[in-house]
PDB file as gemmi writes it, atoms N, CA and C in Angstrom:
CRYST1    1.000    1.000    1.000  90.00  90.00  90.00 P 1                      
ATOM      1  N   UNK A   1       7.870 -22.162 -15.076  1.00  0.00           N  
ATOM      2  CA  UNK A   1       7.590 -21.250 -13.984  1.00  0.00           C  
ATOM      3  C   UNK A   1       7.476 -22.052 -12.688  1.00  0.00           C  
ATOM      4  N   UNK A   2       8.036 -21.526 -11.636  1.00  0.00           N  
ATOM      5  CA  UNK A   2       8.023 -22.191 -10.342  1.00  0.00           C  
ATOM      6  C   UNK A   2       6.639 -22.084  -9.698  1.00  0.00           C  
ATOM      7  N   UNK A   3       6.322 -23.049  -8.874  1.00  0.00           N  
ATOM      8  CA  UNK A   3       5.079 -22.973  -8.122  1.00  0.00           C  
ATOM      9  C   UNK A   3       5.274 -22.047  -6.929  1.00  0.00           C  
ATOM     10  N   UNK A   4       4.172 -21.539  -6.402  1.00  0.00           N  
ATOM     11  CA  UNK A   4       4.228 -20.570  -5.306  1.00  0.00           C  
ATOM     12  C   UNK A   4       3.711 -21.215  -4.021  1.00  0.00           C  
ATOM     13  N   UNK A   5       4.394 -20.959  -2.941  1.00  0.00           N  
ATOM     14  CA  UNK A   5       3.949 -21.359  -1.617  1.00  0.00           C  
ATOM     15  C   UNK A   5       3.127 -20.200  -1.075  1.00  0.00           C  
ATOM     16  N   UNK A   6       1.884 -20.432  -0.696  1.00  0.00           N  
ATOM     17  CA  UNK A   6       0.993 -19.368  -0.230  1.00  0.00           C  
ATOM     18  C   UNK A   6       0.736 -19.531   1.273  1.00  0.00           C  
ATOM     19  N   UNK A   7       0.710 -18.402   1.978  1.00  0.00           N  
ATOM     20  CA  UNK A   7       0.534 -18.442   3.423  1.00  0.00           C  
ATOM     21  C   UNK A   7      -0.037 -17.124   3.918  1.00  0.00           C  
ATOM     22  N   UNK A   8      -0.460 -17.099   5.190  1.00  0.00           N  
ATOM     23  CA  UNK A   8      -1.017 -15.895   5.804  1.00  0.00           C  
ATOM     24  C   UNK A   8      -0.028 -15.328   6.813  1.00  0.00           C  
ATOM     25  N   UNK A   9      -0.043 -14.002   6.954  1.00  0.00           N  
ATOM     26  CA  UNK A   9       0.817 -13.299   7.901  1.00  0.00           C  
ATOM     27  C   UNK A   9      -0.063 -12.404   8.769  1.00  0.00           C  
ATOM     28  N   UNK A  10       0.058 -12.535  10.071  1.00  0.00           N  
ATOM     29  CA  UNK A  10      -0.662 -11.650  10.994  1.00  0.00           C  
ATOM     30  C   UNK A  10       0.101 -10.337  11.110  1.00  0.00           C  
ATOM     31  N   UNK A  11      -0.601  -9.244  10.908  1.00  0.00           N  
ATOM     32  CA  UNK A  11      -0.018  -7.911  11.068  1.00  0.00           C  
ATOM     33  C   UNK A  11      -0.619  -7.281  12.317  1.00  0.00           C  
ATOM     34  N   UNK A  12       0.238  -6.702  13.161  1.00  0.00           N  
ATOM     35  CA  UNK A  12      -0.229  -6.030  14.364  1.00  0.00           C  
ATOM     36  C   UNK A  12       0.656  -4.817  14.628  1.00  0.00           C  
ATOM     37  N   UNK A  13       0.041  -3.660  14.713  1.00  0.00           N  
ATOM     38  CA  UNK A  13       0.774  -2.431  14.987  1.00  0.00           C  
ATOM     39  C   UNK A  13       0.902  -2.266  16.497  1.00  0.00           C  
ATOM     40  N   UNK A  14       2.127  -2.215  16.984  1.00  0.00           N  
ATOM     41  CA  UNK A  14       2.355  -2.078  18.421  1.00  0.00           C  
ATOM     42  C   UNK A  14       2.097  -0.652  18.912  1.00  0.00           C  
ATOM     43  N   UNK A  15       1.992   0.293  17.985  1.00  0.00           N  
ATOM     44  CA  UNK A  15       1.780   1.696  18.378  1.00  0.00           C  
ATOM     45  C   UNK A  15       0.300   2.015  18.599  1.00  0.00           C  
ATOM     46  N   UNK A  16      -0.569   1.597  17.660  1.00  0.00           N  
ATOM     47  CA  UNK A  16      -1.991   1.948  17.769  1.00  0.00           C  
ATOM     48  C   UNK A  16      -2.917   0.741  17.940  1.00  0.00           C  
ATOM     49  N   UNK A  17      -2.387  -0.470  17.773  1.00  0.00           N  
ATOM     50  CA  UNK A  17      -3.198  -1.666  17.990  1.00  0.00           C  
ATOM     51  C   UNK A  17      -3.943  -2.183  16.767  1.00  0.00           C  
ATOM     52  N   UNK A  18      -3.754  -1.576  15.600  1.00  0.00           N  
ATOM     53  CA  UNK A  18      -4.419  -2.057  14.379  1.00  0.00           C  
ATOM     54  C   UNK A  18      -3.917  -3.462  14.049  1.00  0.00           C  
ATOM     55  N   UNK A  19      -4.829  -4.335  13.584  1.00  0.00           N  
ATOM     56  CA  UNK A  19      -4.460  -5.706  13.234  1.00  0.00           C  
ATOM     57  C   UNK A  19      -5.098  -6.104  11.912  1.00  0.00           C  
ATOM     58  N   UNK A  20      -4.565  -7.159  11.332  1.00  0.00           N  
ATOM     59  CA  UNK A  20      -5.113  -7.701  10.093  1.00  0.00           C  
ATOM     60  C   UNK A  20      -4.322  -8.907   9.648  1.00  0.00           C  
ATOM     61  N   UNK A  21      -4.859  -9.610   8.670  1.00  0.00           N  
ATOM     62  CA  UNK A  21      -4.212 -10.798   8.113  1.00  0.00           C  
ATOM     63  C   UNK A  21      -3.895 -10.535   6.645  1.00  0.00           C  
ATOM     64  N   UNK A  22      -2.617 -10.637   6.282  1.00  0.00           N  
ATOM     65  CA  UNK A  22      -2.191 -10.482   4.888  1.00  0.00           C  
ATOM     66  C   UNK A  22      -2.015 -11.869   4.274  1.00  0.00           C  
ATOM     67  N   UNK A  23      -2.255 -11.971   2.989  1.00  0.00           N  
ATOM     68  CA  UNK A  23      -1.986 -13.204   2.255  1.00  0.00           C  
ATOM     69  C   UNK A  23      -0.743 -12.961   1.418  1.00  0.00           C  
ATOM     70  N   UNK A  24       0.216 -13.873   1.522  1.00  0.00           N  
ATOM     71  CA  UNK A  24       1.498 -13.708   0.843  1.00  0.00           C  
ATOM     72  C   UNK A  24       1.886 -14.987   0.117  1.00  0.00           C  
ATOM     73  N   UNK A  25       2.932 -14.876  -0.727  1.00  0.00           N  
ATOM     74  CA  UNK A  25       3.429 -16.048  -1.447  1.00  0.00           C  
ATOM     75  C   UNK A  25       4.905 -15.847  -1.766  1.00  0.00           C  
ATOM     76  N   UNK A  26       5.584 -16.958  -2.015  1.00  0.00           N  
ATOM     77  CA  UNK A  26       6.966 -16.930  -2.463  1.00  0.00           C  
ATOM     78  C   UNK A  26       7.257 -18.213  -3.223  1.00  0.00           C  
ATOM     79  N   UNK A  27       8.377 -18.227  -3.951  1.00  0.00           N  
ATOM     80  CA  UNK A  27       8.747 -19.413  -4.701  1.00  0.00           C  
ATOM     81  C   UNK A  27       8.855 -20.596  -3.755  1.00  0.00           C  
ATOM     82  N   UNK A  28       8.330 -21.725  -4.192  1.00  0.00           N  
ATOM     83  CA  UNK A  28       8.274 -22.905  -3.338  1.00  0.00           C  
ATOM     84  C   UNK A  28       9.602 -23.676  -3.305  1.00  0.00           C  
ATOM     85  N   UNK A  29      10.394 -23.558  -4.336  1.00  0.00           N  
ATOM     86  CA  UNK A  29      11.596 -24.379  -4.452  1.00  0.00           C  
ATOM     87  C   UNK A  29      12.812 -23.668  -3.858  1.00  0.00           C  
ATOM     88  N   UNK A  30      13.538 -24.317  -2.951  1.00  0.00           N  
ATOM     89  CA  UNK A  30      14.678 -23.687  -2.284  1.00  0.00           C  
ATOM     90  C   UNK A  30      15.882 -23.428  -3.193  1.00  0.00           C  
ATOM     91  N   UNK A  31      15.934 -24.065  -4.366  1.00  0.00           N  
ATOM     92  CA  UNK A  31      17.078 -23.870  -5.264  1.00  0.00           C  
ATOM     93  C   UNK A  31      16.962 -22.599  -6.103  1.00  0.00           C  
ATOM     94  N   UNK A  32      15.851 -21.884  -5.979  1.00  0.00           N  
ATOM     95  CA  UNK A  32      15.676 -20.641  -6.726  1.00  0.00           C  
ATOM     96  C   UNK A  32      16.668 -19.597  -6.214  1.00  0.00           C  
ATOM     97  N   UNK A  33      17.082 -18.682  -7.070  1.00  0.00           N  
ATOM     98  CA  UNK A  33      18.059 -17.650  -6.703  1.00  0.00           C  
ATOM     99  C   UNK A  33      17.564 -16.779  -5.536  1.00  0.00           C  
ATOM    100  N   UNK A  34      16.284 -16.446  -5.528  1.00  0.00           N  
ATOM    101  CA  UNK A  34      15.681 -15.665  -4.458  1.00  0.00           C  
ATOM    102  C   UNK A  34      14.230 -16.129  -4.298  1.00  0.00           C  
ATOM    103  N   UNK A  35      13.621 -15.902  -3.140  1.00  0.00           N  
ATOM    104  CA  UNK A  35      12.268 -16.405  -2.908  1.00  0.00           C  
ATOM    105  C   UNK A  35      11.163 -15.625  -3.613  1.00  0.00           C  
ATOM    106  N   UNK A  36      11.456 -14.423  -4.133  1.00  0.00           N  
ATOM    107  CA  UNK A  36      10.458 -13.596  -4.808  1.00  0.00           C  
ATOM    108  C   UNK A  36       9.207 -13.426  -3.936  1.00  0.00           C  
ATOM    109  N   UNK A  37       9.414 -12.965  -2.698  1.00  0.00           N  
ATOM    110  CA  UNK A  37       8.329 -12.744  -1.746  1.00  0.00           C  
ATOM    111  C   UNK A  37       7.364 -11.687  -2.278  1.00  0.00           C  
ATOM    112  N   UNK A  38       6.058 -11.945  -2.114  1.00  0.00           N  
ATOM    113  CA  UNK A  38       5.026 -10.986  -2.526  1.00  0.00           C  
ATOM    114  C   UNK A  38       3.894 -10.995  -1.521  1.00  0.00           C  
ATOM    115  N   UNK A  39       3.357  -9.825  -1.232  1.00  0.00           N  
ATOM    116  CA  UNK A  39       2.107  -9.746  -0.479  1.00  0.00           C  
ATOM    117  C   UNK A  39       1.010  -9.668  -1.529  1.00  0.00           C  
ATOM    118  N   UNK A  40       0.166 -10.685  -1.566  1.00  0.00           N  
ATOM    119  CA  UNK A  40      -0.877 -10.776  -2.586  1.00  0.00           C  
ATOM    120  C   UNK A  40      -2.146 -10.021  -2.193  1.00  0.00           C  
ATOM    121  N   UNK A  41      -2.507 -10.075  -0.913  1.00  0.00           N  
ATOM    122  CA  UNK A  41      -3.688  -9.365  -0.417  1.00  0.00           C  
ATOM    123  C   UNK A  41      -3.312  -8.731   0.917  1.00  0.00           C  
ATOM    124  N   UNK A  42      -3.503  -7.421   1.005  1.00  0.00           N  
ATOM    125  CA  UNK A  42      -3.177  -6.680   2.218  1.00  0.00           C  
ATOM    126  C   UNK A  42      -4.481  -6.218   2.868  1.00  0.00           C  
ATOM    127  N   UNK A  43      -4.624  -6.389   4.180  1.00  0.00           N  
ATOM    128  CA  UNK A  43      -5.873  -5.972   4.827  1.00  0.00           C  
ATOM    129  C   UNK A  43      -6.035  -4.450   4.838  1.00  0.00           C  
ATOM    130  N   UNK A  44      -7.258  -4.014   4.933  1.00  0.00           N  
ATOM    131  CA  UNK A  44      -7.561  -2.581   5.029  1.00  0.00           C  
ATOM    132  C   UNK A  44      -6.843  -2.023   6.259  1.00  0.00           C  
ATOM    133  N   UNK A  45      -6.263  -0.840   6.109  1.00  0.00           N  
ATOM    134  CA  UNK A  45      -5.575  -0.199   7.220  1.00  0.00           C  
ATOM    135  C   UNK A  45      -4.059  -0.313   7.145  1.00  0.00           C  
ATOM    136  N   UNK A  46      -3.549  -1.002   6.122  1.00  0.00           N  
ATOM    137  CA  UNK A  46      -2.110  -1.162   5.937  1.00  0.00           C  
ATOM    138  C   UNK A  46      -1.753  -0.886   4.480  1.00  0.00           C  
ATOM    139  N   UNK A  47      -0.535  -0.368   4.251  1.00  0.00           N  
ATOM    140  CA  UNK A  47      -0.062  -0.037   2.914  1.00  0.00           C  
ATOM    141  C   UNK A  47       1.368  -0.542   2.752  1.00  0.00           C  
ATOM    142  N   UNK A  48       1.667  -1.125   1.595  1.00  0.00           N  
ATOM    143  CA  UNK A  48       3.033  -1.541   1.302  1.00  0.00           C  
ATOM    144  C   UNK A  48       3.834  -0.302   0.928  1.00  0.00           C  
ATOM    145  N   UNK A  49       4.955  -0.074   1.610  1.00  0.00           N  
ATOM    146  CA  UNK A  49       5.790   1.081   1.302  1.00  0.00           C  
ATOM    147  C   UNK A  49       7.116   0.677   0.662  1.00  0.00           C  
ATOM    148  N   UNK A  50       7.486  -0.593   0.777  1.00  0.00           N  
ATOM    149  CA  UNK A  50       8.702  -1.081   0.124  1.00  0.00           C  
ATOM    150  C   UNK A  50       8.506  -2.537  -0.293  1.00  0.00           C  
ATOM    151  N   UNK A  51       8.528  -2.770  -1.607  1.00  0.00           N  
ATOM    152  CA  UNK A  51       8.483  -4.136  -2.138  1.00  0.00           C  
ATOM    153  C   UNK A  51       9.905  -4.670  -2.187  1.00  0.00           C  
ATOM    154  N   UNK A  52      10.087  -5.929  -1.822  1.00  0.00           N  
ATOM    155  CA  UNK A  52      11.407  -6.552  -1.895  1.00  0.00           C  
ATOM    156  C   UNK A  52      11.244  -8.036  -2.213  1.00  0.00           C  
ATOM    157  N   UNK A  53      12.290  -8.640  -2.720  1.00  0.00           N  
ATOM    158  CA  UNK A  53      12.260 -10.068  -3.045  1.00  0.00           C  
ATOM    159  C   UNK A  53      12.313 -10.949  -1.801  1.00  0.00           C  
ATOM    160  N   UNK A  54      12.714 -10.351  -0.679  1.00  0.00           N  
ATOM    161  CA  UNK A  54      12.834 -11.085   0.572  1.00  0.00           C  
ATOM    162  C   UNK A  54      11.862 -10.505   1.595  1.00  0.00           C  
ATOM    163  N   UNK A  55      11.246 -11.388   2.380  1.00  0.00           N  
ATOM    164  CA  UNK A  55      10.244 -10.953   3.355  1.00  0.00           C  
ATOM    165  C   UNK A  55      10.820  -9.951   4.354  1.00  0.00           C  
ATOM    166  N   UNK A  56      12.003 -10.196   4.867  1.00  0.00           N  
ATOM    167  CA  UNK A  56      12.578  -9.322   5.901  1.00  0.00           C  
ATOM    168  C   UNK A  56      12.953  -7.934   5.376  1.00  0.00           C  
ATOM    169  N   UNK A  57      12.982  -7.748   4.061  1.00  0.00           N  
ATOM    170  CA  UNK A  57      13.278  -6.439   3.478  1.00  0.00           C  
ATOM    171  C   UNK A  57      12.018  -5.680   3.062  1.00  0.00           C  
ATOM    172  N   UNK A  58      10.870  -6.346   3.070  1.00  0.00           N  
ATOM    173  CA  UNK A  58       9.599  -5.733   2.708  1.00  0.00           C  
ATOM    174  C   UNK A  58       9.085  -4.917   3.897  1.00  0.00           C  
ATOM    175  N   UNK A  59       8.531  -3.744   3.633  1.00  0.00           N  
ATOM    176  CA  UNK A  59       8.013  -2.875   4.693  1.00  0.00           C  
ATOM    177  C   UNK A  59       6.548  -2.524   4.424  1.00  0.00           C  
ATOM    178  N   UNK A  60       5.755  -2.588   5.487  1.00  0.00           N  
ATOM    179  CA  UNK A  60       4.334  -2.249   5.447  1.00  0.00           C  
ATOM    180  C   UNK A  60       4.105  -1.148   6.470  1.00  0.00           C  
ATOM    181  N   UNK A  61       3.278  -0.170   6.137  1.00  0.00           N  
ATOM    182  CA  UNK A  61       2.971   0.921   7.074  1.00  0.00           C  
ATOM    183  C   UNK A  61       1.537   0.804   7.562  1.00  0.00           C  
ATOM    184  N   UNK A  62       1.344   1.132   8.819  1.00  0.00           N  
ATOM    185  CA  UNK A  62       0.005   1.224   9.391  1.00  0.00           C  
ATOM    186  C   UNK A  62      -0.596   2.548   8.935  1.00  0.00           C  
ATOM    187  N   UNK A  63      -1.793   2.524   8.366  1.00  0.00           N  
ATOM    188  CA  UNK A  63      -2.433   3.747   7.876  1.00  0.00           C  
ATOM    189  C   UNK A  63      -2.896   4.655   9.024  1.00  0.00           C  
ATOM    190  N   UNK A  64      -3.159   4.096  10.200  1.00  0.00           N  
ATOM    191  CA  UNK A  64      -3.640   4.900  11.344  1.00  0.00           C  
ATOM    192  C   UNK A  64      -2.543   5.796  11.902  1.00  0.00           C  
ATOM    193  N   UNK A  65      -1.329   5.222  12.093  1.00  0.00           N  
ATOM    194  CA  UNK A  65      -0.293   5.992  12.790  1.00  0.00           C  
ATOM    195  C   UNK A  65       1.020   6.113  12.013  1.00  0.00           C  
ATOM    196  N   UNK A  66       1.154   5.378  10.908  1.00  0.00           N  
ATOM    197  CA  UNK A  66       2.341   5.476  10.083  1.00  0.00           C  
ATOM    198  C   UNK A  66       3.512   4.593  10.497  1.00  0.00           C  
ATOM    199  N   UNK A  67       3.359   3.807  11.547  1.00  0.00           N  
ATOM    200  CA  UNK A  67       4.440   2.924  12.006  1.00  0.00           C  
ATOM    201  C   UNK A  67       4.784   1.914  10.921  1.00  0.00           C  
ATOM    202  N   UNK A  68       6.094   1.700  10.691  1.00  0.00           N  
ATOM    203  CA  UNK A  68       6.554   0.714   9.712  1.00  0.00           C  
ATOM    204  C   UNK A  68       6.619  -0.673  10.362  1.00  0.00           C  
ATOM    205  N   UNK A  69       6.139  -1.672   9.635  1.00  0.00           N  
ATOM    206  CA  UNK A  69       6.153  -3.055  10.101  1.00  0.00           C  
ATOM    207  C   UNK A  69       6.878  -3.918   9.081  1.00  0.00           C  
ATOM    208  N   UNK A  70       7.526  -4.976   9.558  1.00  0.00           N  
ATOM    209  CA  UNK A  70       8.087  -5.998   8.677  1.00  0.00           C  
ATOM    210  C   UNK A  70       7.172  -7.199   8.765  1.00  0.00           C  
ATOM    211  N   UNK A  71       6.567  -7.614   7.654  1.00  0.00           N  
ATOM    212  CA  UNK A  71       5.600  -8.715   7.712  1.00  0.00           C  
ATOM    213  C   UNK A  71       6.215 -10.043   8.151  1.00  0.00           C  
TER     214      UNK A  71                                                      
END                                                                             
């Protein structure tokens, strides 16, 4: 099993101003077929609406106003 690179992502909704810090991880080795991006801990006020193996394809929604964000 590959090791995971863990990091934090700042989330900020440009519509209502809600903010938070998510904890995420992905495969550490660049030779892997895909990074297997995951949000491990999501701050209160945000919901994952689309899981994807790549960060740019993952979508998070603000619970206050419903705006979609890319982490």
